[in-house]
C-alpha positions, 0 to 999 in steps of 0.5 A, spaced: 514 468 498 508 472 497 508 479 495 501 484 495 501 489 490 496 494 491 494 501 489 494 507 494 489 512 493 487 517 499 485 512 504 490 507 506 485 502 510 484 498 503 491 496 503 491 494 510 484 491 510 487 487 504 493 485 507 490 482 514 484 479 510 489 475 506 493 473 512 487 471 515 486 466 509 493 463 510 497 467 505 504 468 508 505 475 505 513 477 506 512 484 502 507 489 501 508 494 495 504 500 494 503 504 488 502 511 489 501 517 485 504 524 486 497 527 489 498 530 495 492 526 499 495 520 496 502 522 499 499 523 506 495 516 505 502 513 504 505 516 510 499 514 515 500 507 512 507 507 513 506 509 520 501 504 522 505 499 519 511 500 523 507 501 530 502 496 529 502 491 524 510 490 524 509 488 531 505 482 529 508 481 522 516 483 523 518 479 517 513 483 512 516 489 509 513 495 506 515 499 500 512 505 496 512 505 488 511 512 486 508 513 479 510 520 475 502 522 475 498 527 479 492 521 479 488 517 475 482 520 473 480 517 466 482 511 462 487 515 458 491 516 465 492 509 465 495 509 458 500 515 460 
């Protein structure tokens, strides 16, 4: 069992590209965990990614689960934000 843990900013494409790249390389990913912030654009990206997963990716990879893991910060702008 392999889990992909990724941060999700305002663009969901990187997480999807990472998933598909690793699958093509032979990784048997069974779960994708996405770390999000409370930023409104990041929330939109999460909704888009979840919809794309349900409509397009889970059809080909039905055993892969996707989950959101929100952080209680607006976004990460500085190194100090990482320490919060």
